[in-house]
MOPAC internal coordinates of N, CA, C and O (Angstrom, degrees):
PM7 1SCF
backbone

  N    0.0000 0     0.00 0     0.00 0    0    0    0
  C    1.4613 1     0.00 0     0.00 0    1    0    0
  C    1.5621 1   110.26 1     0.00 0    2    1    0
  O    1.2310 1   121.48 1   144.48 1    3    2    1
  N    1.3386 1   114.77 1   -35.52 1    3    2    1
  C    1.4409 1   117.64 1  -175.40 1    5    3    2
  C    1.5507 1   108.86 1   -61.37 1    6    5    3
  O    1.2310 1   120.60 1   138.94 1    7    6    5
  N    1.2778 1   116.46 1   -41.06 1    7    6    5
  C    1.4823 1   120.19 1  -179.42 1    9    7    6
  C    1.5474 1   111.31 1   -61.92 1   10    9    7
  O    1.2310 1   120.31 1   139.00 1   11   10    9
  N    1.3340 1   117.01 1   -41.00 1   11   10    9
  C    1.4175 1   120.85 1   177.35 1   13   11   10
  C    1.5047 1   112.31 1   -64.18 1   14   13   11
  O    1.2310 1   119.66 1   136.54 1   15   14   13
  N    1.3059 1   118.26 1   -43.46 1   15   14   13
  C    1.4767 1   122.57 1   178.36 1   17   15   14
  C    1.5317 1   111.29 1   -64.02 1   18   17   15
  O    1.2310 1   121.98 1   141.61 1   19   18   17
  N    1.3135 1   113.82 1   -38.39 1   19   18   17
  C    1.4753 1   120.96 1   177.63 1   21   19   18
  C    1.5343 1   108.96 1   -62.47 1   22   21   19
  O    1.2310 1   121.73 1   130.29 1   23   22   21
  N    1.3337 1   114.29 1   -49.71 1   23   22   21
  C    1.5262 1   120.06 1   178.60 1   25   23   22
  C    1.4893 1   111.07 1   -61.37 1   26   25   23
  O    1.2310 1   120.27 1   140.66 1   27   26   25
  N    1.3494 1   117.08 1   -39.34 1   27   26   25
  C    1.4631 1   118.40 1   177.38 1   29   27   26
  C    1.5335 1   110.95 1   -63.40 1   30   29   27
  O    1.2310 1   120.43 1   136.26 1   31   30   29
  N    1.2839 1   116.77 1   -43.74 1   31   30   29
  C    1.4773 1   123.02 1   179.39 1   33   31   30
  C    1.4964 1   111.19 1   -58.95 1   34   33   31
  O    1.2310 1   121.34 1   133.00 1   35   34   33
  N    1.3343 1   115.03 1   -47.00 1   35   34   33
  C    1.5127 1   119.35 1   178.75 1   37   35   34
  C    1.5464 1   109.37 1   -63.35 1   38   37   35
  O    1.2310 1   120.27 1   137.10 1   39   38   37
  N    1.3299 1   117.08 1   -42.90 1   39   38   37
  C    1.4893 1   119.92 1  -179.72 1   41   39   38
  C    1.4992 1   110.53 1   -60.26 1   42   41   39
  O    1.2310 1   119.47 1   135.88 1   43   42   41
  N    1.3183 1   118.61 1   -44.12 1   43   42   41
  C    1.5196 1   123.39 1  -179.40 1   45   43   42
  C    1.5298 1   106.39 1   -64.94 1   46   45   43
  O    1.2310 1   118.40 1   137.45 1   47   46   45
  N    1.2693 1   120.66 1   -42.55 1   47   46   45
  C    1.4623 1   122.77 1  -178.34 1   49   47   46
  C    1.5288 1   107.28 1   -65.63 1   50   49   47
  O    1.2310 1   118.30 1   130.31 1   51   50   49
  N    1.2605 1   120.84 1   -49.69 1   51   50   49
  C    1.4832 1   121.42 1   178.25 1   53   51   50
  C    1.5439 1   109.97 1   -58.12 1   54   53   51
  O    1.2310 1   119.07 1   133.46 1   55   54   53
  N    1.2657 1   119.38 1   -46.54 1   55   54   53
  C    1.4995 1   124.83 1   178.13 1   57   55   54
  C    1.4937 1   109.24 1   -54.57 1   58   57   55
  O    1.2310 1   120.80 1   128.87 1   59   58   57
  N    1.3528 1   116.08 1   -51.13 1   59   58   57
  C    1.5067 1   119.02 1   177.94 1   61   59   58
  C    1.4953 1   113.06 1   -61.24 1   62   61   59
  O    1.2310 1   120.47 1   142.06 1   63   62   61
  N    1.3976 1   116.71 1   -37.94 1   63   62   61
  C    1.4587 1   114.14 1   179.97 1   65   63   62
  C    1.4953 1   112.10 1   -68.10 1   66   65   63
  O    1.2310 1   120.22 1   143.03 1   67   66   65
  N    1.3542 1   117.19 1   -36.97 1   67   66   65
  C    1.4403 1   120.66 1   179.84 1   69   67   66
  C    1.5521 1   109.56 1   -65.41 1   70   69   67
  O    1.2310 1   120.49 1   138.04 1   71   70   69
  N    1.3390 1   116.66 1   -41.96 1   71   70   69
  C    1.4826 1   117.40 1   177.99 1   73   71   70
  C    1.4359 1   110.95 1   -64.25 1   74   73   71
  O    1.2310 1   118.07 1   138.55 1   75   74   73
  N    1.3137 1   121.29 1   -41.45 1   75   74   73
  C    1.4885 1   122.81 1   179.15 1   77   75   74
  C    1.5338 1   111.46 1   -62.62 1   78   77   75
  O    1.2310 1   119.30 1   134.97 1   79   78   77
  N    1.3147 1   118.95 1   -45.03 1   79   78   77
  C    1.4645 1   121.96 1   177.13 1   81   79   78
  C    1.5137 1   109.89 1   -64.34 1   82   81   79
  O    1.2310 1   119.38 1   140.12 1   83   82   81
  N    1.3199 1   118.78 1   -39.88 1   83   82   81
  C    1.4233 1   119.41 1   178.93 1   85   83   82
  C    1.5267 1   112.04 1   -64.08 1   86   85   83
  O    1.2310 1   120.11 1   139.00 1   87   86   85
  N    1.3531 1   117.39 1   -41.00 1   87   86   85
  C    1.4483 1   120.21 1   175.04 1   89   87   86
  C    1.4860 1   113.28 1   -65.22 1   90   89   87
  O    1.2310 1   120.05 1   146.97 1   91   90   89
  N    1.3307 1   117.51 1   -33.03 1   91   90   89
  C    1.4660 1   122.68 1   177.30 1   93   91   90
  C    1.4777 1   113.88 1   -61.14 1   94   93   91
  O    1.2310 1   121.55 1   147.83 1   95   94   93
  N    1.3826 1   114.63 1   -32.17 1   95   94   93
  C    1.4862 1   122.07 1  -179.77 1   97   95   94
  C    1.5433 1   112.54 1   -69.50 1   98   97   95
  O    1.2310 1   120.53 1   155.38 1   99   98   97
  N    1.3267 1   116.59 1   -24.62 1   99   98   97
  C    1.4060 1   115.96 1  -177.45 1  101   99   98
  C    1.5532 1   114.46 1   -68.14 1  102  101   99
  O    1.2310 1   119.19 1   132.35 1  103  102  101
  N    1.3640 1   119.15 1   -47.65 1  103  102  101
  C    1.4504 1   116.69 1   173.51 1  105  103  102
  C    1.5300 1   116.58 1   -63.19 1  106  105  103
  O    1.2310 1   122.99 1   138.77 1  107  106  105
  N    1.3842 1   111.88 1   -41.23 1  107  106  105
  C    1.4702 1   116.77 1   174.82 1  109  107  106
  C    1.4794 1   114.08 1   -56.59 1  110  109  107
  O    1.2310 1   120.92 1   136.96 1  111  110  109
  N    1.3110 1   115.84 1   -43.04 1  111  110  109
  C    1.5245 1   119.01 1   179.42 1  113  111  110
  C    1.5512 1   109.71 1   -69.70 1  114  113  111
  O    1.2310 1   121.45 1   138.64 1  115  114  113
  N    1.2670 1   114.83 1   -41.36 1  115  114  113
  C    1.5526 1   115.82 1   177.01 1  117  115  114
  C    1.4644 1   112.77 1   -58.31 1  118  117  115
  O    1.2310 1   121.84 1   136.37 1  119  118  117
  N    1.3773 1   114.08 1   -43.63 1  119  118  117
  C    1.4905 1   120.68 1  -174.15 1  121  119  118
  C    1.5092 1   106.04 1   -68.55 1  122  121  119
  O    1.2310 1   119.83 1   137.86 1  123  122  121
  N    1.3791 1   117.93 1   -42.14 1  123  122  121
  C    1.4906 1   121.67 1  -177.13 1  125  123  122
  C    1.5649 1   109.38 1   -63.38 1  126  125  123
  O    1.2310 1   120.27 1   139.46 1  127  126  125
  N    1.3795 1   117.10 1   -40.54 1  127  126  125
  C    1.4065 1   118.39 1   179.59 1  129  127  126
  C    1.5052 1   110.90 1   -66.12 1  130  129  127
  O    1.2310 1   120.43 1   137.85 1  131  130  129
  N    1.3624 1   116.79 1   -42.15 1  131  130  129
  C    1.4624 1   120.27 1   176.14 1  133  131  130
  C    1.4400 1   114.18 1   -59.09 1  134  133  131
  O    1.2310 1   119.48 1   133.50 1  135  134  133
  N    1.3422 1   118.60 1   -46.50 1  135  134  133
  C    1.4886 1   121.73 1   177.92 1  137  135  134
  C    1.5167 1   111.56 1   -62.03 1  138  137  135
  O    1.2310 1   120.52 1   137.48 1  139  138  137
  N    1.2928 1   116.62 1   -42.52 1  139  138  137
  C    1.4916 1   117.62 1   177.08 1  141  139  138
  C    1.4489 1   111.88 1   -63.06 1  142  141  139
  O    1.2310 1   118.80 1   138.20 1  143  142  141
  N    1.3388 1   119.89 1   -41.80 1  143  142  141
  C    1.4445 1   120.88 1   178.35 1  145  143  142
  C    1.5178 1   112.29 1   -57.05 1  146  145  143
  O    1.2310 1   121.18 1   139.41 1  147  146  145
  N    1.3052 1   115.34 1   -40.59 1  147  146  145
  C    1.4791 1   121.24 1   179.83 1  149  147  146
  C    1.5783 1   108.69 1   -62.58 1  150  149  147
  O    1.2310 1   122.77 1   130.76 1  151  150  149
  N    1.3623 1   112.29 1   -49.24 1  151  150  149
  C    1.4872 1   116.80 1  -179.65 1  153  151  150
  C    1.5359 1   109.05 1   -57.24 1  154  153  151
  O    1.2310 1   120.15 1   134.65 1  155  154  153
  N    1.2607 1   117.32 1   -45.35 1  155  154  153
  C    1.5206 1   119.79 1   179.30 1  157  155  154
  C    1.5192 1   111.75 1   -64.40 1  158  157  155
  O    1.2310 1   121.19 1   138.76 1  159  158  157
  N    1.3047 1   115.32 1   -41.24 1  159  158  157
  C    1.5030 1   116.87 1   179.20 1  161  159  158
  C    1.4296 1   111.85 1   -65.50 1  162  161  159
  O    1.2310 1   119.35 1   144.47 1  163  162  161
  N    1.3984 1   118.85 1   -35.53 1  163  162  161
  C    1.4207 1   119.67 1   175.92 1  165  163  162
  C    1.5963 1   111.05 1   -65.47 1  166  165  163
  O    1.2310 1   120.55 1   142.67 1  167  166  165
  N    1.3136 1   116.55 1   -37.33 1  167  166  165
  C    1.4142 1   120.98 1   178.28 1  169  167  166
  C    1.5068 1   110.89 1   -63.81 1  170  169  167
  O    1.2310 1   119.93 1   139.16 1  171  170  169
  N    1.2748 1   117.75 1   -40.84 1  171  170  169
  C    1.4488 1   123.18 1  -178.82 1  173  171  170
  C    1.5342 1   108.20 1   -67.04 1  174  173  171
  O    1.2310 1   120.41 1   136.54 1  175  174  173
  N    1.3183 1   116.83 1   -43.46 1  175  174  173
  C    1.5061 1   122.70 1   179.35 1  177  175  174
  C    1.4980 1   110.86 1   -61.26 1  178  177  175
  O    1.2310 1   119.58 1   146.80 1  179  178  177
  N    1.3472 1   118.41 1   -33.20 1  179  178  177
  C    1.4393 1   122.30 1  -179.99 1  181  179  178
  C    1.5269 1   115.56 1   -81.71 1  182  181  179
  O    1.2310 1   120.91 1   178.50 1  183  182  181
  N    1.3342 1   115.86 1    -1.50 1  183  182  181
  C    1.4590 1   122.54 1   176.27 1  185  183  182
  C    1.5771 1   110.60 1    76.27 1  186  185  183
  O    1.2310 1   120.86 1  -146.99 1  187  186  185
  N    1.2240 1   115.96 1    33.01 1  187  186  185
  C    1.4737 1   123.50 1  -177.02 1  189  187  186
  C    1.5575 1   109.66 1   -61.95 1  190  189  187
  O    1.2310 1   120.75 1   150.76 1  191  190  189
  N    1.3133 1   116.18 1   -29.24 1  191  190  189
  C    1.4631 1   119.69 1  -174.41 1  193  191  190
  C    1.5752 1   110.14 1   -62.00 1  194  193  191
  O    1.2310 1   120.13 1   156.32 1  195  194  193
  N    1.3156 1   117.37 1   -23.68 1  195  194  193
  C    1.4801 1   119.95 1   176.75 1  197  195  194
  C    1.5307 1   112.29 1   -67.20 1  198  197  195
  O    1.2310 1   119.32 1   148.77 1  199  198  197
  N    1.2681 1   118.91 1   -31.23 1  199  198  197
  C    1.4231 1   125.06 1  -168.07 1  201  199  198
  C    1.5773 1   113.62 1  -109.95 1  202  201  199
  O    1.2310 1   121.59 1   150.67 1  203  202  201
  N    1.3135 1   114.56 1   -29.33 1  203  202  201
  C    1.4228 1   119.98 1  -176.69 1  205  203  202
  C    1.5398 1   110.89 1  -142.19 1  206  205  203
  O    1.2310 1   120.02 1  -118.06 1  207  206  205
  N    1.3404 1   117.56 1    61.94 1  207  206  205
  C    1.4209 1   119.06 1  -174.40 1  209  207  206
  C    1.5293 1   114.97 1   -66.99 1  210  209  207
  O    1.2310 1   119.47 1   145.38 1  211  210  209
  N    1.2685 1   118.62 1   -34.62 1  211  210  209
  C    1.4352 1   119.22 1  -179.34 1  213  211  210
  C    1.5269 1   113.28 1   -69.47 1  214  213  211
  O    1.2310 1   121.85 1   141.35 1  215  214  213
  N    1.3182 1   114.06 1   -38.65 1  215  214  213
  C    1.5313 1   115.99 1   177.36 1  217  215  214
  C    1.4415 1   111.84 1   -67.82 1  218  217  215
  O    1.2310 1   119.58 1   138.55 1  219  218  217
  N    1.3384 1   118.41 1   -41.45 1  219  218  217
  C    1.4593 1   121.76 1   176.27 1  221  219  218
  C    1.4788 1   113.85 1   -61.62 1  222  221  219
  O    1.2310 1   121.10 1   140.09 1  223  222  221
  N    1.3544 1   115.50 1   -39.91 1  223  222  221
  C    1.4640 1   122.16 1   179.32 1  225  223  222
  C    1.5559 1   108.96 1   -63.79 1  226  225  223
  O    1.2310 1   119.99 1   137.61 1  227  226  225
  N    1.2970 1   117.63 1   -42.39 1  227  226  225
  C    1.3572 1   126.48 1   179.09 1  229  227  226
  C    1.5699 1   109.76 1   -61.49 1  230  229  227
  O    1.2310 1   122.40 1   136.45 1  231  230  229
  N    1.3616 1   113.00 1   -43.55 1  231  230  229
  C    1.5125 1   116.36 1  -179.63 1  233  231  230
  C    1.5581 1   108.66 1   -65.17 1  234  233  231
  O    1.2310 1   120.91 1   136.56 1  235  234  233
  N    1.3054 1   115.86 1   -43.44 1  235  234  233
  C    1.5464 1   120.42 1   178.29 1  237  235  234
  C    1.5302 1   112.90 1   -56.12 1  238  237  235
  O    1.2310 1   123.55 1   130.74 1  239  238  237
  N    1.4000 1   110.79 1   -49.26 1  239  238  237
  C    1.4737 1   115.33 1  -178.95 1  241  239  238
  C    1.5205 1   112.88 1   -60.87 1  242  241  239
  O    1.2310 1   120.01 1   138.95 1  243  242  241
  N    1.3541 1   117.59 1   -41.05 1  243  242  241
  C    1.4551 1   127.24 1  -175.91 1  245  243  242
  C    1.5690 1   105.51 1   -65.42 1  246  245  243
  O    1.2310 1   120.86 1   134.55 1  247  246  245
  N    1.2862 1   115.97 1   -45.45 1  247  246  245
  C    1.5561 1   117.40 1  -174.51 1  249  247  246
  C    1.5517 1   106.57 1   -68.49 1  250  249  247
  O    1.2310 1   119.92 1   143.18 1  251  250  249
  N    1.2733 1   117.76 1   -36.82 1  251  250  249
  C    1.4595 1   122.10 1   176.03 1  253  251  250
  C    1.5239 1   109.79 1   -61.13 1  254  253  251
  O    1.2310 1   120.17 1   136.27 1  255  254  253
  N    1.2521 1   117.28 1   -43.73 1  255  254  253
  C    1.4587 1   124.17 1  -178.30 1  257  255  254
  C    1.5762 1   108.79 1   -68.36 1  258  257  255
  O    1.2310 1   122.46 1   144.22 1  259  258  257
  N    1.2743 1   112.89 1   -35.78 1  259  258  257
  C    1.5510 1   119.34 1   179.09 1  261  259  258
  C    1.4877 1   107.59 1   -68.49 1  262  261  259
  O    1.2310 1   118.57 1   138.90 1  263  262  261
  N    1.3434 1   120.33 1   -41.10 1  263  262  261
  C    1.4387 1   123.07 1   176.98 1  265  263  262
  C    1.5558 1   110.36 1   -59.84 1  266  265  263
  O    1.2310 1   122.97 1   136.40 1  267  266  265
  N    1.3072 1   111.92 1   -43.60 1  267  266  265
  C    1.5225 1   117.43 1   179.52 1  269  267  266
  C    1.5018 1   111.13 1   -63.43 1  270  269  267
  O    1.2310 1   121.67 1   140.24 1  271  270  269
  N    1.4079 1   114.41 1   -39.76 1  271  270  269
  C    1.4817 1   115.09 1  -178.69 1  273  271  270
  C    1.5415 1   107.89 1   -68.85 1  274  273  271
  O    1.2310 1   119.22 1   147.33 1  275  274  273
  N    1.3348 1   119.09 1   -32.67 1  275  274  273
  C    1.4658 1   118.55 1   175.32 1  277  275  274
  C    1.4731 1   112.62 1   -61.74 1  278  277  275
  O    1.2310 1   120.59 1   135.58 1  279  278  277
  N    1.3692 1   116.48 1   -44.42 1  279  278  277
  C    1.4641 1   121.51 1   177.72 1  281  279  278
  C    1.5366 1   110.32 1   -61.94 1  282  281  279
  O    1.2310 1   121.10 1   146.77 1  283  282  281
  N    1.3592 1   115.50 1   -33.23 1  283  282  281
  C    1.4828 1   116.14 1   178.70 1  285  283  282
  C    1.5398 1   112.73 1   -85.57 1  286  285  283
  O    1.2310 1   120.71 1  -175.45 1  287  286  285
  N    1.3714 1   116.24 1     4.55 1  287  286  285
  C    1.4566 1   121.61 1   178.68 1  289  287  286
  C    1.5061 1   112.91 1    66.28 1  290  289  287
  O    1.2310 1   122.08 1  -155.15 1  291  290  289
  N    1.3590 1   113.61 1    24.85 1  291  290  289
  C    1.4721 1   117.26 1   173.10 1  293  291  290
  C    1.4942 1   110.14 1   -99.03 1  294  293  291
  O    1.2310 1   121.75 1  -102.55 1  295  294  293
  N    1.3486 1   114.26 1    77.45 1  295  294  293
  C    1.3992 1   121.71 1  -169.30 1  297  295  294
  C    1.4944 1   116.45 1   -65.98 1  298  297  295
  O    1.2310 1   120.83 1   144.15 1  299  298  297
  N    1.3097 1   116.02 1   -35.85 1  299  298  297
  C    1.4878 1   119.19 1   176.60 1  301  299  298
  C    1.5460 1   110.25 1   -64.51 1  302  301  299
  O    1.2310 1   120.12 1   134.09 1  303  302  301
  N    1.3003 1   117.37 1   -45.91 1  303  302  301
  C    1.4931 1   119.69 1   179.82 1  305  303  302
  C    1.5460 1   108.81 1   -64.20 1  306  305  303
  O    1.2310 1   120.63 1   140.02 1  307  306  305
  N    1.3623 1   116.39 1   -39.98 1  307  306  305
  C    1.4715 1   121.52 1   179.13 1  309  307  306
  C    1.5013 1   108.74 1   -57.16 1  310  309  307
  O    1.2310 1   119.96 1   130.24 1  311  310  309
  N    1.2804 1   117.68 1   -49.76 1  311  310  309
  C    1.4913 1   122.84 1  -177.97 1  313  311  310
  C    1.5404 1   111.69 1   -60.89 1  314  313  311
  O    1.2310 1   122.39 1   135.09 1  315  314  313
  N    1.3592 1   113.03 1   -44.91 1  315  314  313
  C    1.5449 1   115.29 1   175.67 1  317  315  314
  C    1.3931 1   114.48 1   -60.69 1  318  317  315
  O    1.2310 1   118.63 1   133.50 1  319  318  317
  N    1.3510 1   120.22 1   -46.50 1  319  318  317
  C    1.4382 1   126.26 1  -178.19 1  321  319  318
  C    1.5740 1   110.13 1   -61.73 1  322  321  319
  O    1.2310 1   122.37 1   137.82 1  323  322  321
  N    1.3448 1   113.06 1   -42.18 1  323  322  321
  C    1.4878 1   117.33 1   178.44 1  325  323  322
  C    1.5287 1   111.89 1   -66.87 1  326  325  323
  O    1.2310 1   120.64 1   143.49 1  327  326  325
  N    1.3388 1   116.38 1   -36.51 1  327  326  325
  C    1.4765 1   116.72 1   175.28 1  329  327  326
  C    1.5111 1   112.15 1   -64.70 1  330  329  327
  O    1.2310 1   121.43 1   137.48 1  331  330  329
  N    1.2699 1   114.87 1   -42.52 1  331  330  329
  C    1.5415 1   121.26 1   178.82 1  333  331  330
  C    1.5658 1   109.43 1   -65.68 1  334  333  331
  O    1.2310 1   120.49 1   142.88 1  335  334  333
  N    1.3231 1   116.68 1   -37.12 1  335  334  333
  C    1.4592 1   118.72 1   178.37 1  337  335  334
  C    1.5335 1   109.97 1   -66.32 1  338  337  335
  O    1.2310 1   121.25 1   137.28 1  339  338  337
  N    1.3497 1   115.22 1   -42.72 1  339  338  337
  C    1.4649 1   118.36 1   178.26 1  341  339  338
  C    1.5150 1   110.52 1   -63.63 1  342  341  339
  O    1.2310 1   118.97 1   138.25 1  343  342  341
  N    1.2878 1   119.58 1   -41.75 1  343  342  341
  C    1.4451 1   122.73 1   176.93 1  345  343  342
  C    1.5174 1   113.28 1   -59.35 1  346  345  343
  O    1.2310 1   121.75 1   137.01 1  347  346  345
  N    1.3412 1   114.25 1   -42.99 1  347  346  345
  C    1.4939 1   120.48 1   177.94 1  349  347  346
  C    1.5254 1   111.96 1   -65.29 1  350  349  347
  O    1.2310 1   121.72 1   141.81 1  351  350  349
  N    1.3135 1   114.32 1   -38.19 1  351  350  349
  C    1.5248 1   117.15 1   176.22 1  353  351  350
  C    1.4715 1   109.96 1   -69.44 1  354  353  351
  O    1.2310 1   117.90 1   139.78 1  355  354  353
  N    1.2695 1   121.61 1   -40.22 1  355  354  353
  C    1.4871 1   123.42 1   179.82 1  357  355  354
  C    1.5581 1   108.72 1   -66.59 1  358  357  355
  O    1.2310 1   120.53 1   142.24 1  359  358  357
  N    1.2855 1   116.59 1   -37.76 1  359  358  357
  C    1.5377 1   118.54 1   177.47 1  361  359  358
  C    1.5737 1   108.26 1   -66.36 1  362  361  359
  O    1.2310 1   121.11 1   135.40 1  363  362  361
  N    1.3487 1   115.48 1   -44.60 1  363  362  361
  C    1.4399 1   116.71 1   178.71 1  365  363  362
  C    1.5278 1   111.09 1   -57.84 1  366  365  363
  O    1.2310 1   120.23 1   135.55 1  367  366  365
  N    1.3155 1   117.17 1   -44.45 1  367  366  365
  C    1.4589 1   122.71 1  -179.43 1  369  367  366
  C    1.4851 1   110.23 1   -62.06 1  370  369  367
  O    1.2310 1   119.97 1   136.66 1  371  370  369
  N    1.3630 1   117.66 1   -43.34 1  371  370  369
  C    1.4272 1   118.67 1  -178.49 1  373  371  370
  C    1.5405 1   110.38 1   -69.42 1  374  373  371
  O    1.2310 1   119.64 1   143.34 1  375  374  373
  N    1.3245 1   118.30 1   -36.66 1  375  374  373
  C    1.4602 1   120.22 1   176.56 1  377  375  374
  C    1.5086 1   109.14 1   -62.83 1  378  377  375
  O    1.2310 1   118.49 1   135.49 1  379  378  377
  N    1.3069 1   120.49 1   -44.51 1  379  378  377
  C    1.4631 1   126.59 1  -178.33 1  381  379  378
  C    1.5393 1   107.83 1   -59.85 1  382  381  379
  O    1.2310 1   119.55 1   132.82 1  383  382  381
  N    1.3058 1   118.46 1   -47.18 1  383  382  381
  C    1.4483 1   123.93 1  -176.89 1  385  383  382
  C    1.5328 1   108.14 1   -64.73 1  386  385  383
  O    1.2310 1   120.56 1   139.41 1  387  386  385
  N    1.3187 1   116.53 1   -40.59 1  387  386  385
  C    1.4233 1   117.67 1   177.47 1  389  387  386
  C    1.5592 1   113.41 1   -66.49 1  390  389  387
  O    1.2310 1   120.69 1   140.22 1  391  390  389
  N    1.2969 1   116.29 1   -39.78 1  391  390  389
  C    1.4539 1   122.99 1   178.69 1  393  391  390
  C    1.5830 1   108.58 1   -61.77 1  394  393  391
  O    1.2310 1   123.12 1   134.68 1  395  394  393
  N    1.3194 1   111.63 1   -45.32 1  395  394  393
  C    1.5129 1   116.35 1   179.69 1  397  395  394
  C    1.5245 1   111.18 1   -62.50 1  398  397  395
  O    1.2310 1   120.79 1   136.79 1  399  398  397
  N    1.2990 1   116.10 1   -43.21 1  399  398  397
  C    1.4280 1   121.35 1  -179.26 1  401  399  398
  C    1.4820 1   110.74 1   -63.56 1  402  401  399
  O    1.2310 1   119.20 1   137.22 1  403  402  401
  N    1.3144 1   119.13 1   -42.78 1  403  402  401
  C    1.4666 1   124.57 1   176.87 1  405  403  402
  C    1.5349 1   110.39 1   -61.26 1  406  405  403
  O    1.2310 1   120.67 1   141.71 1  407  406  405
  N    1.2734 1   116.33 1   -38.29 1  407  406  405
  C    1.4999 1   120.48 1  -178.43 1  409  407  406
  C    1.5355 1   109.13 1   -69.94 1  410  409  407
  O    1.2310 1   119.93 1   140.37 1  411  410  409
  N    1.3480 1   117.75 1   -39.63 1  411  410  409
  C    1.4638 1   119.80 1   177.42 1  413  411  410
  C    1.5371 1   108.08 1   -68.06 1  414  413  411
  O    1.2310 1   118.77 1   140.78 1  415  414  413
  N    1.3079 1   119.95 1   -39.22 1  415  414  413
  C    1.4989 1   120.51 1   179.33 1  417  415  414
  C    1.4934 1   110.68 1   -63.03 1  418  417  415
  O    1.2310 1   119.57 1   139.80 1  419  418  417
  N    1.3566 1   118.43 1   -40.20 1  419  418  417
  C    1.4411 1   122.44 1  -179.78 1  421  419  418
  C    1.5285 1   108.13 1   -64.56 1  422  421  419
  O    1.2310 1   119.25 1   135.89 1  423  422  421
  N    1.3256 1   119.04 1   -44.11 1  423  422  421
  C    1.4331 1   122.41 1   178.98 1  425  423  422
  C    1.5494 1   112.70 1   -61.70 1  426  425  423
  O    1.2310 1   121.56 1   139.03 1  427  426  425
  N    1.3215 1   114.62 1   -40.97 1  427  426  425
  C    1.4780 1   118.57 1   177.66 1  429  427  426
  C    1.5052 1   111.53 1   -65.51 1  430  429  427
  O    1.2310 1   120.77 1   142.95 1  431  430  429
  N    1.3183 1   116.13 1   -37.05 1  431  430  429
  C    1.5062 1   118.80 1   177.64 1  433  431  430
  C    1.5026 1   109.94 1   -68.60 1  434  433  431
  O    1.2310 1   118.28 1   143.21 1  435  434  433
  N    1.3099 1   120.88 1   -36.79 1  435  434  433
  C    1.4260 1   121.56 1   178.99 1  437  435  434
  C    1.5027 1   109.18 1   -69.72 1  438  437  435
  O    1.2310 1   119.63 1   140.42 1  439  438  437
  N    1.3735 1   118.31 1   -39.58 1  439  438  437
  C    1.4155 1   118.56 1   178.17 1  441  439  438
  C    1.5739 1   114.12 1   -66.06 1  442  441  439
  O    1.2310 1   122.35 1   144.29 1  443  442  441
  N    1.2813 1   113.10 1   -35.71 1  443  442  441
  C    1.4119 1   121.54 1   176.45 1  445  443  442
  C    1.5805 1   109.74 1   -62.61 1  446  445  443
  O    1.2310 1   122.55 1   136.06 1  447  446  445
  N    1.2886 1   112.72 1   -43.94 1  447  446  445
  C    1.5350 1   116.95 1   179.20 1  449  447  446
  C    1.5194 1   109.19 1   -63.38 1  450  449  447
  O    1.2310 1   118.69 1   134.06 1  451  450  449
  N    1.3154 1   120.11 1   -45.94 1  451  450  449
  C    1.4074 1   126.03 1   176.94 1  453  451  450
  C    1.5201 1   111.89 1   -54.49 1  454  453  451
  O    1.2310 1   122.42 1   130.51 1  455  454  453
  N    1.3297 1   112.97 1   -49.49 1  455  454  453
  C    1.4940 1   118.15 1   178.81 1  457  455  454
  C    1.5469 1   112.88 1   -62.11 1  458  457  455
  O    1.2310 1   121.62 1   139.25 1  459  458  457
  N    1.3359 1   114.51 1   -40.75 1  459  458  457
  C    1.4551 1   120.08 1   175.44 1  461  459  458
  C    1.4830 1   113.71 1   -58.52 1  462  461  459
  O    1.2310 1   122.52 1   133.85 1  463  462  461
  N    1.2868 1   112.78 1   -46.15 1  463  462  461
  C    1.4585 1   120.01 1   178.60 1  465  463  462
  C    1.5490 1   113.58 1   -61.82 1  466  465  463
  O    1.2310 1   123.17 1   140.25 1  467  466  465
  N    1.3278 1   111.53 1   -39.75 1  467  466  465
  C    1.4905 1   117.48 1   179.05 1  469  467  466
  C    1.5829 1   110.07 1   -67.97 1  470  469  467
  O    1.2310 1   122.27 1   137.59 1  471  470  469
  N    1.3292 1   113.27 1   -42.41 1  471  470  469
  C    1.5050 1   115.19 1   175.59 1  473  471  470
  C    1.5576 1   113.41 1   -57.42 1  474  473  471
  O    1.2310 1   122.38 1   134.64 1  475  474  473
  N    1.3789 1   113.04 1   -45.36 1  475  474  473
  C    1.4457 1   120.66 1   179.59 1  477  475  474
  C    1.5266 1   111.35 1   -62.73 1  478  477  475
  O    1.2310 1   120.18 1   141.53 1  479  478  477
  N    1.3000 1   117.27 1   -38.47 1  479  478  477
  C    1.4741 1   121.44 1  -179.12 1  481  479  478
  C    1.5224 1   109.21 1   -67.87 1  482  481  479
  O    1.2310 1   120.33 1   138.06 1  483  482  481
  N    1.3297 1   116.97 1   -41.94 1  483  482  481
  C    1.4641 1   120.13 1  -178.47 1  485  483  482
  C    1.5163 1   111.28 1   -72.54 1  486  485  483
  O    1.2310 1   119.95 1   152.95 1  487  486  485
  N    1.3845 1   117.70 1   -27.05 1  487  486  485
  C    1.4287 1   118.43 1   177.70 1  489  487  486
  C    1.5239 1   115.10 1   -72.24 1  490  489  487
  O    1.2310 1   121.01 1   163.51 1  491  490  489
  N    1.3515 1   115.67 1   -16.49 1  491  490  489
  C    1.4797 1   115.27 1  -176.20 1  493  491  490
  C    1.4682 1   110.72 1   -85.38 1  494  493  491
  O    1.2310 1   120.10 1   180.00 1  495  494  493

């Protein structure tokens, strides 16, 4: 009987640990979804859709799926989707910043060319 009681005690301890870990995933998942939504919102505010529409669309779809997973109480899936959504939004933002910087660099090169031509014209 001692072995059975010992096995029962271990089973209860394991079940309690699984329950506690499962409950710990709920706030972590909610927090991850919230952080990802802020990241996506910032990307939208920056006009990222003009430069990286596919990445932004992917982020929006994944955050919607993460919210659905939260509603379905699939917290692990929700957290994974939220992380992916955040990564997609960060990629979209980086791509937009890069595209904007390239545009500025092209404009500066064009301005330099115009100035150089003006200097050459005046030197003649």
